[in-house]
DSSP file (Angstrom, degrees, kcal/mol; ACC not computed):
  #  RESIDUE AA STRUCTURE BP1 BP2  ACC     N-H-->O    O-->H-N    N-H-->O    O-->H-N    TCO  KAPPA ALPHA  PHI   PSI    X-CA   Y-CA   Z-CA
    1    1 A M              0   0    0      0, 0.0     2,-0.3     0, 0.0     0, 0.0   0.000 360.0 360.0 360.0 110.3   37.6   17.5  -58.1
    2    2 A T        -     0   0    0     10,-0.1    10,-0.2    11,-0.1     0, 0.0  -0.901 360.0-174.2-122.7 150.8   36.5   14.8  -55.8
    3    3 A S  E     -A   11   0A   0      8,-0.8     8,-2.9    -2,-0.3    10,-0.2  -0.988  36.6 -96.9-139.4 148.6   38.3   11.8  -54.5
    4    4 A P  E     -A   10   0A   0      0, 0.0     2,-0.1     0, 0.0     5,-0.1  -0.394  37.7-147.2 -67.1 139.4   37.0    8.9  -52.3
    5    5 A S    >   -     0   0    0      4,-2.3     3,-1.8    -2,-0.1     6,-0.0  -0.354  36.5 -89.0 -93.4-178.9   37.7    9.3  -48.6
    6    6 A S  T 3  S+     0   0    0      1,-0.3    -1,-0.0    -2,-0.1     0, 0.0   0.709 128.2  57.3 -66.3 -18.0   38.3    6.5  -46.2
    7    7 A T  T 3  S-     0   0    0      2,-0.2    -1,-0.3     1,-0.0     0, 0.0   0.495 117.5-111.9 -89.7  -2.7   34.6    6.3  -45.6
    8    8 A G  S <  S+     0   0    0     -3,-1.8    -2,-0.1     1,-0.3     3,-0.0   0.378  81.2 118.2  90.1  -5.0   33.9    5.7  -49.3
    9    9 A T  S    S-     0   0    0      1,-0.1    -4,-2.3    -5,-0.1    -1,-0.3  -0.700  74.3 -96.6 -94.4 149.1   32.2    9.0  -49.8
   10   10 A P  E     -A    4   0A   0      0, 0.0     2,-0.4     0, 0.0    -1,-0.1  -0.345  34.0-134.0 -64.6 142.0   33.6   11.6  -52.2
   11   11 A S  E     -A    3   0A   0     -8,-2.9    -8,-0.8     1,-0.1     0, 0.0  -0.796   5.2-154.1 -95.8 138.8   35.8   14.3  -50.7
   12   12 A T        -     0   0    0     -2,-0.4     9,-0.1   -10,-0.2     3,-0.1   0.366  49.9-100.6 -94.0   5.0   35.1   17.9  -51.7
   13   13 A G  S    S+     0   0    0      1,-0.4     2,-0.3   -10,-0.2   -11,-0.1   0.399  81.7 131.4  92.6  -3.2   38.7   19.1  -51.0
   14   14 A K        -     0   0    0      7,-0.1     2,-0.8     1,-0.0    -1,-0.4  -0.609  58.7-125.5 -84.5 145.2   37.8   20.6  -47.7
   15   15 A Q  B >> S-B   19   0B   0      4,-1.0     3,-2.2    -2,-0.3     4,-0.9  -0.814  80.9 -31.0 -94.2 112.2   40.0   19.8  -44.7
   16   16 A N  T 34 S-     0   0    0     -2,-0.8    -1,-0.2     1,-0.3    -2,-0.0   0.715 107.3 -75.1  54.3  24.1   37.9   18.5  -41.8
   17   17 A G  T 34 S+     0   0    0      2,-0.2    -1,-0.3     1,-0.1     3,-0.1   0.554 119.0  98.1  71.1   6.4   34.9   20.6  -42.9
   18   18 A R  T <4 S+     0   0    0     -3,-2.2     2,-0.3     1,-0.2    -2,-0.2   0.824  80.8  26.4 -97.0 -35.2   36.6   23.8  -41.6
   19   19 A R  B  <  -B   15   0B   0     -4,-0.9    -4,-1.0     1,-0.0    -2,-0.2  -0.921  66.4-132.1-133.0 154.0   38.2   25.4  -44.6
   20   20 A G        -     0   0    0     -2,-0.3    -5,-0.2     1,-0.2     2,-0.1  -0.134  53.7 -58.1 -86.6-169.4   37.8   25.5  -48.3
   21   21 A S        -     0   0    0     -9,-0.1    -1,-0.2     1,-0.1    -7,-0.1  -0.381  60.0-113.2 -71.5 151.8   40.4   25.0  -50.9
   22   22 A G        -     0   0    0      1,-0.1     2,-0.4    -3,-0.1    -1,-0.1  -0.190  35.1 -87.9 -78.6 174.4   43.4   27.4  -50.9
   23   23 A F        -     0   0    0      4,-0.0     2,-0.1     1,-0.0    -1,-0.1  -0.674  39.0-134.9 -83.5 134.7   44.4   30.0  -53.4
   24   24 A S     >  -     0   0    0     -2,-0.4     4,-2.5     1,-0.1     5,-0.2  -0.443  24.4-110.9 -80.3 163.4   46.5   28.8  -56.3
   25   25 A E  H  > S+     0   0    0      1,-0.2     4,-2.5     2,-0.2     5,-0.2   0.894 120.8  51.4 -61.2 -39.3   49.5   30.9  -57.4
   26   26 A T  H  > S+     0   0    0      2,-0.2     4,-2.2     1,-0.2    -1,-0.2   0.906 109.8  48.9 -64.2 -41.9   47.7   31.7  -60.6
   27   27 A E  H  > S+     0   0    0      2,-0.2     4,-2.4     1,-0.2    -2,-0.2   0.904 111.4  49.5 -65.4 -40.9   44.6   32.8  -58.7
   28   28 A L  H  X S+     0   0    0     -4,-2.5     4,-2.5     2,-0.2    -2,-0.2   0.909 109.4  52.3 -64.3 -41.0   46.7   35.0  -56.4
   29   29 A S  H  X S+     0   0    0     -4,-2.5     4,-1.8     1,-0.2    -2,-0.2   0.927 112.5  44.4 -60.2 -44.7   48.5   36.6  -59.4
   30   30 A E  H  X S+     0   0    0     -4,-2.2     4,-2.4     2,-0.2    -1,-0.2   0.874 109.8  56.4 -68.7 -36.0   45.1   37.4  -61.0
   31   31 A L  H  X S+     0   0    0     -4,-2.4     4,-2.6     1,-0.2    -2,-0.2   0.927 107.5  48.9 -58.2 -44.9   43.8   38.7  -57.6
   32   32 A F  H  X S+     0   0    0     -4,-2.5     4,-2.4     2,-0.2    -1,-0.2   0.872 109.0  53.1 -64.6 -37.1   46.8   41.1  -57.4
   33   33 A V  H  X S+     0   0    0     -4,-1.8     4,-1.6     2,-0.2    -1,-0.2   0.939 112.6  43.9 -61.6 -46.6   46.1   42.3  -61.0
   34   34 A H  H  X S+     0   0    0     -4,-2.4     4,-2.5     2,-0.2     5,-0.3   0.876 112.1  52.3 -69.0 -37.3   42.5   43.1  -60.1
   35   35 A I  H  X S+     0   0    0     -4,-2.6     4,-3.0     1,-0.2    -1,-0.2   0.912 109.7  51.0 -62.8 -40.8   43.4   44.7  -56.8
   36   36 A G  H  < S+     0   0    0     -4,-2.4    -2,-0.2     1,-0.2    -1,-0.2   0.828 114.0  43.3 -65.2 -32.3   45.8   46.9  -58.7
   37   37 A S  H  < S+     0   0    0     -4,-1.6    -2,-0.2    -5,-0.1    -1,-0.2   0.839 125.3  31.6 -83.2 -33.0   43.2   47.9  -61.2
   38   38 A V  H  < S-     0   0    0     -4,-2.5    -2,-0.2    -5,-0.1    -3,-0.2   0.813  83.3-153.5 -91.9 -33.7   40.4   48.5  -58.8
   39   39 A L     <  -     0   0    0     -4,-3.0    -3,-0.1    -5,-0.3     2,-0.1   0.988  25.8-142.1  51.6  66.2   42.3   49.7  -55.7
   40   40 A P        +     0   0    0      0, 0.0    -1,-0.1     0, 0.0     3,-0.1  -0.333  46.6 145.3 -68.4 132.2   39.6   48.4  -53.3
   41   41 A I        +     0   0    0      1,-0.2     2,-0.1    -3,-0.1    -2,-0.1   0.567  62.0  51.7-124.1 -50.3   38.7   50.4  -50.2
   42   42 A T  S  > S-     0   0    0      1,-0.1     4,-1.7     4,-0.0     5,-0.2  -0.383  89.6-108.9 -88.5 168.1   35.0   50.0  -49.8
   43   43 A S  H  > S+     0   0    0      1,-0.2     4,-1.8     2,-0.2     5,-0.1   0.842 121.1  58.1 -64.6 -32.1   33.0   46.8  -49.6
   44   44 A H  H  > S+     0   0    0      2,-0.2     4,-1.8     1,-0.2    -1,-0.2   0.896 103.8  52.0 -63.7 -39.3   31.6   47.7  -53.1
   45   45 A D  H  > S+     0   0    0      1,-0.2     4,-2.0     2,-0.2    -2,-0.2   0.903 108.4  50.5 -62.5 -41.7   35.2   47.8  -54.4
   46   46 A W  H  X S+     0   0    0     -4,-1.7     4,-2.4     1,-0.2    -1,-0.2   0.839 106.5  55.4 -67.0 -31.9   35.9   44.3  -53.0
   47   47 A E  H  X S+     0   0    0     -4,-1.8     4,-2.4     2,-0.2    -1,-0.2   0.884 106.2  51.6 -65.0 -38.1   32.7   43.1  -54.7
   48   48 A N  H  X S+     0   0    0     -4,-1.8     4,-2.3     2,-0.2    -2,-0.2   0.918 110.0  48.4 -63.6 -43.2   34.0   44.4  -58.0
   49   49 A V  H  X S+     0   0    0     -4,-2.0     4,-2.6     1,-0.2    -2,-0.2   0.916 111.0  51.6 -61.2 -42.8   37.3   42.5  -57.4
   50   50 A C  H  X S+     0   0    0     -4,-2.4     4,-2.1     1,-0.2    -2,-0.2   0.906 109.3  49.5 -60.3 -43.9   35.3   39.4  -56.6
   51   51 A T  H  X S+     0   0    0     -4,-2.4     4,-0.5     2,-0.2    -1,-0.2   0.913 112.3  47.6 -63.1 -43.9   33.3   39.7  -59.8
   52   52 A L  H >< S+     0   0    0     -4,-2.3     3,-0.9     1,-0.2     4,-0.3   0.911 113.5  47.1 -64.4 -42.2   36.4   40.1  -61.9
   53   53 A L  H >X S+     0   0    0     -4,-2.6     4,-1.6     1,-0.2     3,-1.3   0.834 103.1  63.8 -68.9 -32.3   38.1   37.2  -60.3
   54   54 A A  H 3< S+     0   0    0     -4,-2.1    -1,-0.2     1,-0.3    -2,-0.2   0.644  85.2  75.7 -69.1 -14.0   35.0   35.0  -60.6
   55   55 A E  T << S+     0   0    0     -3,-0.9    -1,-0.3    -4,-0.5    -2,-0.2   0.832 116.5  14.4 -65.0 -30.3   35.3   35.2  -64.4
   56   56 A N  T <4 S+     0   0    0     -3,-1.3     2,-0.3    -4,-0.3    -2,-0.2   0.521 125.9  46.8-121.3 -11.0   38.2   32.7  -64.4
   57   57 A F  S  < S-     0   0    0     -4,-1.6     3,-0.1     1,-0.1    -1,-0.0  -0.828  91.8 -74.2-133.3 168.4   38.2   31.1  -60.9
   58   58 A S        -     0   0    0     -2,-0.3     2,-0.2     1,-0.1    -1,-0.1  -0.188  65.9 -83.8 -60.6 155.1   35.8   29.5  -58.4
   59   59 A S        +     0   0    0     -5,-0.1     2,-0.3    -4,-0.1    -1,-0.1  -0.388  50.8 177.6 -67.2 130.5   33.6   31.8  -56.6
   60   60 A R        -     0   0    0    -10,-0.2    -6,-0.1    -2,-0.2    -7,-0.1  -0.936  30.8-110.7-126.8 153.0   35.0   33.5  -53.5
   61   61 A T     >  -     0   0    0     -2,-0.3     4,-2.0     1,-0.1     5,-0.2  -0.516  24.0-119.7 -80.7 153.3   33.3   36.0  -51.3
   62   62 A P  H  > S+     0   0    0      0, 0.0     4,-2.3     0, 0.0     5,-0.2   0.880 116.6  54.8 -57.3 -36.8   34.5   39.6  -51.2
   63   63 A E  H  > S+     0   0    0      1,-0.2     4,-2.6     2,-0.2     5,-0.2   0.890 105.4  51.8 -64.7 -39.3   35.3   39.2  -47.5
   64   64 A A  H  > S+     0   0    0      2,-0.2     4,-2.3     1,-0.2    -1,-0.2   0.894 110.5  48.6 -64.2 -39.7   37.5   36.1  -48.2
   65   65 A L  H  X S+     0   0    0     -4,-2.0     4,-2.4     2,-0.2    -2,-0.2   0.912 112.1  48.4 -66.4 -42.0   39.4   38.1  -50.8
   66   66 A R  H  X S+     0   0    0     -4,-2.3     4,-2.7     2,-0.2    -2,-0.2   0.915 112.2  49.1 -64.7 -42.5   39.9   41.0  -48.4
   67   67 A R  H  X S+     0   0    0     -4,-2.6     4,-2.6     2,-0.2    -2,-0.2   0.916 111.5  49.1 -62.4 -43.1   41.0   38.7  -45.6
   68   68 A K  H  X S+     0   0    0     -4,-2.3     4,-2.4     2,-0.2    -2,-0.2   0.926 112.2  48.3 -63.1 -44.5   43.5   36.9  -47.9
   69   69 A F  H  X S+     0   0    0     -4,-2.4     4,-2.3     1,-0.2    -2,-0.2   0.944 113.3  46.8 -60.5 -48.7   45.0   40.2  -49.1
   70   70 A N  H  X S+     0   0    0     -4,-2.7     4,-1.8     1,-0.2    -1,-0.2   0.879 111.0  53.2 -62.3 -37.7   45.3   41.6  -45.6
   71   71 A F  H  X S+     0   0    0     -4,-2.6     4,-0.7     1,-0.2    -1,-0.2   0.927 110.7  46.2 -61.6 -45.6   46.9   38.3  -44.4
   72   72 A L  H >< S+     0   0    0     -4,-2.4     3,-0.6     1,-0.2    -2,-0.2   0.858 109.7  54.2 -67.6 -35.5   49.5   38.5  -47.2
   73   73 A V  H 3< S+     0   0    0     -4,-2.3    -1,-0.2     1,-0.2    -2,-0.2   0.876 108.3  50.1 -65.1 -36.7   50.2   42.2  -46.5
   74   74 A R  H 3< S+     0   0    0     -4,-1.8    -1,-0.2    -5,-0.2    -2,-0.2   0.604  85.5 113.6 -78.8 -11.4   50.9   41.3  -42.8
   75   75 A Q    <<  -     0   0    0     -4,-0.7     2,-0.3    -3,-0.6    -3,-0.0  -0.345  69.1-123.7 -64.9 137.5   53.3   38.5  -43.6
   76   76 A K        -     0   0    0      1,-0.1     2,-0.2    -2,-0.1    -1,-0.1  -0.599  27.8-119.2 -78.0 142.5   56.9   39.0  -42.7
   77   77 A R        -     0   0    0     -2,-0.3     2,-0.3     1,-0.1    -1,-0.1  -0.529  30.0 -99.6 -82.2 150.3   59.4   38.7  -45.5
   78   78 A N        -     0   0    0     -2,-0.2     3,-0.2     1,-0.1    -1,-0.1  -0.541  35.7-176.6 -69.0 124.9   62.1   36.1  -45.4
   79   79 A T        +     0   0    0     -2,-0.3    -1,-0.1     1,-0.1     5,-0.1   0.010  47.6 113.8-113.6  27.1   65.4   37.7  -44.3
   80   80 A D        +     0   0    0      1,-0.1    -1,-0.1     2,-0.0     3,-0.0   0.789  60.5  78.2 -67.8 -27.6   67.6   34.7  -44.7
   81   81 A D    >   -     0   0    0     -3,-0.2     3,-1.5     1,-0.2    -1,-0.1  -0.745  66.4-161.5 -88.0 112.0   69.5   36.3  -47.6
   82   82 A P  T 3  S+     0   0    0      0, 0.0    -1,-0.2     0, 0.0    -2,-0.0   0.708  89.6  60.1 -66.9 -17.6   72.0   38.8  -46.1
   83   83 A R  T 3  S+     0   0    0     -3,-0.0    -2,-0.0     2,-0.0    -3,-0.0   0.604  89.7  83.6 -83.3 -11.0   72.3   40.5  -49.5
   84   84 A C    <         0   0    0     -3,-1.5    -3,-0.0     1,-0.1     0, 0.0  -0.811 360.0 360.0 -97.5 127.1   68.6   41.3  -49.6
   85   85 A P              0   0    0      0, 0.0    -1,-0.1     0, 0.0    -6,-0.1   0.511 360.0 360.0 -69.1 360.0   67.6   44.5  -47.8
């Protein structure tokens, strides 16, 4: 998916050349399914998750998947709702 930039050249969806495209909700859901089935610990396990995810989504490195998972695990949950523990 490309769109013309202000310079007239197609844009690849990367922001300032620093980062690739983000994960979609569908991709994250499938990532969690594969993580649940593989339970990755070793780098070989993350490669298996990467292979499974690549069947339906753009190619990501095993390291990128591991970083995204660790990032999401470290996120603080929203505690705005006083009824939610």
